[in-house]
Backbone bond lengths (Angstrom), bond angles and torsions (degrees), N, CA, C in turn:
res aa  C-N    CA-C-N  psi(-1)  N-CA   C-N-CA  omega(-1)  CA-C   N-CA-C  phi
1 X - - - 1.445 - - 1.515 111.98 -
2 X 1.302 118.70 5.74 1.453 121.39 179.01 1.517 112.73 96.24
3 X 1.310 113.94 -172.56 1.459 121.45 -178.46 1.524 109.42 -86.42
4 X 1.336 115.48 136.60 1.460 120.99 177.27 1.516 108.71 -124.60
5 X 1.319 116.35 139.79 1.464 121.62 178.18 1.523 108.94 -112.32
6 X 1.328 115.38 144.97 1.458 121.26 179.40 1.522 109.05 -129.52
7 X 1.328 116.22 160.53 1.461 121.05 -170.23 1.521 115.57 -83.10
8 X 1.327 117.78 -14.24 1.462 119.73 -177.70 1.525 109.61 -157.40
9 X 1.336 116.83 165.03 1.459 118.60 174.40 1.528 112.03 -59.30
10 X 1.339 117.34 -38.58 1.462 121.04 178.88 1.530 110.24 -60.50
11 X 1.327 116.79 -46.37 1.479 120.59 179.58 1.526 111.12 -65.12
12 X 1.316 116.55 -39.96 1.462 120.67 179.60 1.524 110.55 -63.34
13 X 1.322 116.20 -48.88 1.464 119.91 -179.97 1.524 111.30 -65.84
14 X 1.321 117.04 -36.32 1.461 120.41 176.79 1.518 112.22 -62.50
15 X 1.326 115.96 -44.59 1.463 120.45 178.45 1.528 110.58 -64.69
16 X 1.335 116.54 -40.50 1.460 120.81 178.64 1.529 110.53 -63.27
17 X 1.317 117.47 -44.31 1.466 120.95 178.46 1.526 110.59 -61.42
18 X 1.324 116.62 -41.73 1.465 120.57 179.40 1.524 111.26 -64.82
19 X 1.328 117.00 -43.89 1.466 120.34 179.29 1.523 110.90 -61.82
20 X 1.339 116.08 -39.62 1.466 119.81 179.41 1.530 110.67 -64.24
21 X 1.335 117.91 -41.22 1.464 119.87 179.58 1.523 111.44 -67.67
22 X 1.324 117.20 -24.93 1.458 121.79 177.47 1.523 111.92 -85.45
23 X 1.327 116.33 -1.25 1.456 120.95 178.94 1.519 114.19 78.55
24 X 1.312 116.87 14.67 1.462 120.25 179.14 1.518 110.02 -80.84
25 X 1.318 115.22 145.14 1.457 120.92 179.27 1.528 109.16 -90.84
26 X 1.314 115.51 130.96 1.461 121.69 177.08 1.520 106.69 -115.67
27 X 1.312 116.43 121.21 1.462 120.59 -176.28 1.529 111.19 -70.12
28 X 1.311 116.88 -47.52 1.463 120.50 -178.21 1.526 109.23 -159.79
29 X 1.320 115.21 148.20 1.454 120.99 177.17 1.519 107.87 -128.36
30 X 1.314 115.78 129.20 1.457 121.62 178.59 1.516 110.59 -112.02
31 X 1.310 114.86 146.23 1.459 123.02 169.81 1.525 106.77 -133.33
32 X 1.302 116.74 177.13 1.457 120.64 179.48 1.519 110.16 -116.21
33 X 1.328 115.40 131.84 1.454 122.18 176.64 1.522 109.15 -55.53
34 X 1.330 116.89 129.23 1.455 121.45 -173.50 1.523 113.67 -58.37
35 X 1.339 120.94 -51.98 1.468 117.88 -177.25 1.531 114.86 -79.69
36 X 1.325 117.70 -28.13 1.465 120.13 -172.92 1.528 114.66 -102.16
37 X 1.322 116.04 -23.02 1.452 120.03 -179.37 1.516 114.48 74.55
38 X 1.337 117.43 14.99 1.461 119.21 179.49 1.527 109.92 -89.36
39 X 1.320 115.51 148.21 1.461 121.49 -178.54 1.525 109.36 -72.91
40 X 1.337 115.38 138.24 1.451 119.94 177.22 1.519 109.94 -143.83
41 X 1.304 115.63 159.34 1.456 120.93 176.93 1.525 108.31 -70.90
42 X 1.311 117.07 127.71 1.468 121.17 -179.11 1.523 111.22 -58.91
43 X 1.317 116.71 -36.11 1.464 120.91 -177.67 1.527 112.90 -70.63
44 X 1.316 117.42 -16.38 1.465 121.92 -178.61 1.522 112.49 -104.07
45 X 1.308 117.32 -4.07 1.465 121.50 -175.85 1.524 111.15 -80.51
46 X 1.320 114.32 161.38 1.457 122.73 169.16 1.521 105.46 -106.31
47 X 1.307 116.75 147.50 1.462 120.48 -174.46 1.517 110.98 -123.70
48 X 1.319 115.68 139.72 1.451 122.08 170.97 1.528 106.38 -109.38
49 X 1.311 115.87 123.41 1.463 121.47 174.71 1.518 105.88 -98.62
50 X 1.334 116.19 110.74 1.463 120.77 -173.58 1.531 110.69 -124.93
51 X 1.321 116.60 144.25 1.462 119.37 178.34 1.524 111.29 -72.95
52 X 1.329 115.41 138.18 1.460 120.80 176.12 1.523 108.30 -154.07
53 X 1.316 116.07 121.55 1.463 122.26 177.70 1.528 112.42 53.18
54 X 1.322 116.93 41.40 1.454 120.95 177.16 1.515 115.41 79.37
55 X 1.301 117.11 3.68 1.470 121.79 178.79 1.521 108.56 -125.67
56 X 1.313 115.76 172.56 1.459 120.63 175.47 1.511 108.95 -103.16
57 X 1.304 115.18 126.04 1.460 121.52 177.39 1.529 107.64 -100.43
58 X 1.313 116.92 135.37 1.461 122.69 178.76 1.533 107.71 -103.74
59 X 1.330 115.86 118.12 1.461 120.66 -177.39 1.527 110.25 -115.63
60 X 1.330 118.41 126.48 1.466 121.24 179.83 1.532 112.06 -87.37
61 X 1.331 115.26 145.84 1.462 121.79 179.27 1.521 109.75 -138.78
62 X 1.307 115.78 143.53 1.452 121.88 174.41 1.525 110.13 -70.80
63 X 1.323 116.23 -41.69 1.457 121.93 -175.49 1.523 111.42 -105.57
64 X 1.314 115.53 134.37 1.467 120.55 179.51 1.520 110.92 -60.62
65 X 1.333 117.15 -38.51 1.470 120.06 -178.29 1.534 110.84 -62.20
66 X 1.326 117.74 -33.39 1.464 120.83 177.46 1.530 111.03 -69.38
67 X 1.337 116.79 -40.87 1.467 120.85 177.50 1.529 109.63 -64.61
68 X 1.323 116.75 -41.20 1.462 120.51 178.73 1.523 111.36 -64.17
69 X 1.323 117.23 -41.23 1.466 121.06 179.34 1.526 111.10 -64.11
70 X 1.324 116.76 -43.16 1.467 120.75 179.33 1.525 110.62 -65.06
71 X 1.311 116.89 -43.31 1.463 120.70 179.33 1.527 110.52 -63.03
72 X 1.318 117.38 -42.91 1.470 121.41 179.88 1.526 110.73 -64.66
73 X 1.320 116.75 -40.89 1.464 121.99 -179.14 1.523 111.78 -66.34
74 X 1.318 116.38 -35.47 1.462 121.66 -172.54 1.523 114.14 -103.21
75 X 1.314 117.29 -1.94 1.458 119.53 -176.94 1.514 112.89 74.07
76 X 1.332 116.50 28.06 1.458 121.66 -179.40 1.510 112.51 -102.19
77 X 1.322 115.25 -161.17 1.458 121.52 179.45 1.528 109.45 -133.23
78 X 1.316 114.69 158.88 1.466 121.14 175.44 1.519 107.99 -96.71
79 X 1.334 115.02 138.17 1.465 120.71 -178.30 1.521 110.77 -128.66
80 X 1.315 114.27 151.74 1.458 120.58 170.18 1.531 108.15 -81.02
81 X 1.300 116.68 172.56 1.464 121.94 176.58 1.529 110.48 -58.01
82 X 1.332 116.41 -48.78 1.472 119.66 -178.11 1.531 111.34 -63.06
83 X 1.327 117.19 -39.93 1.458 120.20 178.73 1.536 111.02 -67.45
84 X 1.324 116.76 -37.85 1.471 120.13 177.34 1.529 110.72 -64.05
85 X 1.335 116.98 -41.80 1.471 120.43 176.88 1.527 111.02 -61.84
86 X 1.324 117.19 -44.60 1.467 120.91 179.25 1.522 111.39 -62.84
87 X 1.317 116.31 -41.54 1.463 121.26 -179.56 1.518 110.99 -62.96
88 X 1.313 116.26 -45.75 1.464 121.02 -179.95 1.528 110.66 -66.68
89 X 1.332 116.10 -42.35 1.468 120.17 -179.99 1.529 111.19 -63.42
90 X 1.330 116.33 -30.58 1.466 120.82 178.78 1.525 111.64 -80.21
91 X 1.336 116.35 -4.01 1.461 120.26 177.90 1.502 115.27 82.08
92 X 1.328 116.45 19.44 1.467 119.39 178.25 1.506 109.23 -85.26
93 X 1.271 115.97 100.90 1.450 118.93 178.91 1.498 111.60 170.28
C-alpha cells in the first residue's frame, strides 16, 4: 500500500501491530534512535518504556546500553521489539 508515516514510535508500532493482526505484509519499519536521530530498523531496536504524563512512552534506541540508561533514569523498563509491539497492541501507553 506504499509508504506510511506516523507521528511517534508508539503510533508506528501500534499501526504495525494492527497491520500484522489483519494479516498484512509489512516489508520494513523504520524508527529513529532517540538520542542520535538516525534511522534504524524497528525490529532491531531496543526500547525503553518510560512513564510520561501518566502514560507510557516507548522510545527506540540503537544501543541497548542507551535504552537501559533511559529506563534507569526514568524508572522504566527495557523491551525487545516483540515486547514493545505487544505492549502497544494491549493499549499500554
